[in-house]
C-alpha angles and dihedrals in degrees: 000000000000116000111230103171102068119098093206091054090048092052090049091049091055090048091052094048093049091049094048096043094049131187118329095025113148091235099160091048090049090053091048090051091051088051090052089055093046097047095041113190092357080088095045123222123240109283095038112133091232127036132195126266121240094246092051092048093050090049091053091050092051090048093054096046099038117127099188098178093070112118092221126067093247097093104149111096118226091194101188093048095047086236144115130217139201111266116268116279095012136099131220144133108017092342112103097169125060113279118250102185097162105023098096090058091050098056132075094246095076094042107238092106127069133188093206122133122274093254090050092048091050091056118091093208092056098046093047097046120101114263088232088074096042111130089222095055116118125234089030121229094021116159093212130047094209108119094000121126144196117265091213094059102025124205131355115059110063130184118257092207106271116129099202130161116279097249100159136036111217113199107236091216107037098025090225120147131230124178129232114250105300091204094065099106093179090059099041094044084075089060107034097041122066119247089259088066091241115149118234115256102253098209093052090048092050092052092048091051101040103039110107090347139127084249092069095066092190094309122134094196135030135179135223091261090059090054092048091050096046094048098039096238121153113223088251092054092047091049090054093058110024138060112219097178110125089205093060114115094245092051092047089056090050093047090054085072102024094058113194095012117147138166143195111265118242094245090064102026108141115255119233112266116266113259116258112252101174125068112208121179124280128223117244118270123200112254110238122218112263099217116173116255117254111278093014133094117263113268113265118249127211125234119278121274111302139129117004096209121114128224117261115277121268120243092268102043110164092115090042091054090052090048091052090050088057091047093051091048091053093047090050087055090056101263123138107228132205117190105225097166093111094046097074093229099134101261137062105225135027112202132193134192133153094344094314123122125194133179111217123199113189120214116182140173138175085229134022115326134233103185119223121191124203118229091260093048091049093050090050089049090052091048095044099039108171091010090062111079133180114218104202119195113188127188090014115196118173089212093060134057110270117246107214124199116197122213112190120204097002090178090077091058124089115265137169118240116213132192090259085062100244124137110221118211110192118218092243089060103045095040089066092056106048115135141181113279139210 
């Protein structure tokens, strides 16, 4: 296993990554790509009906790379520069103007963004072609991008001169971002791998990502399989970008500090367990008393069993639709269901059958899902233990049957508490603890 909680190992990992990546490496773009893999469709792909706003995207990047235990205000890790920056939009230290860590990579000037049409941005030949031959470049046929602009958007903005891969489509009207197909290894190898063609040492990258991060979830060690699960890589994708050889020079440097560390090689990294698609019955479990914790208010309780109908959906109802898919599945299995989502009790559904009571909290995503619990949800999970169940719906599409994965007693799993009082449960953790329900 790879140790992720040691500051000396973290410092060495950053040193290794900076040495391997070398000068001229597109480090910020590589970090943005890793975030696109981690967040899945929370950073929508090109062709999605709705994109993501710049501020939202920058917030997600800060969230993933935050190292909050640092004693200085520069808490956002720039892992390939062996550096840390002030969080986006804030000041601190020597910085007297709001920080804009990622903004240059999200504008046309630096060349990672394109205003091309959706069909163009879904075509490998278009996104990989030099901007100097782009049909929208003005003036056309220029041999330098400096001062040139895009005919779709007009001026400003103007190119600074970089001819980088077209990683994002920026809608010329709404300004929303969508990302080019994150599974195209041929395209992203030009971003995630240094110009030398060297693959990044996977253990050093894991330490840099997981140390003092929401990814850690209380763990002191993780393995390659955890990284693959959390970031949604297939073993083939990971093999295209990362070197897992312990004898590689970068890993030998890391192992000089991380004595005894080891990891599962990519060729045999365990696959995530298959999602459960059948829902057999569940034996009764005694209901524990839900006494309030010392110094805190007693946990709220919903009304007694009554109507099973749910309130009408809100205007933006993707999460509501997923919740209703869970409700219908439970009712089809013979449970009586009360919708408690509007009662602020720390779970969405209370279900009853044959003397059994369960509290169901639904977590859904249009991509892969890292579950975050509010303080109230976490306290209810602690009080309810096996009677508190997460119903996780990944890759939710209202047009398709929902695949629900049940995680019983999430409070006993390792989570990371953040200042906003959420308890983050990485995908690599909860996927190992799915169970049959109900």
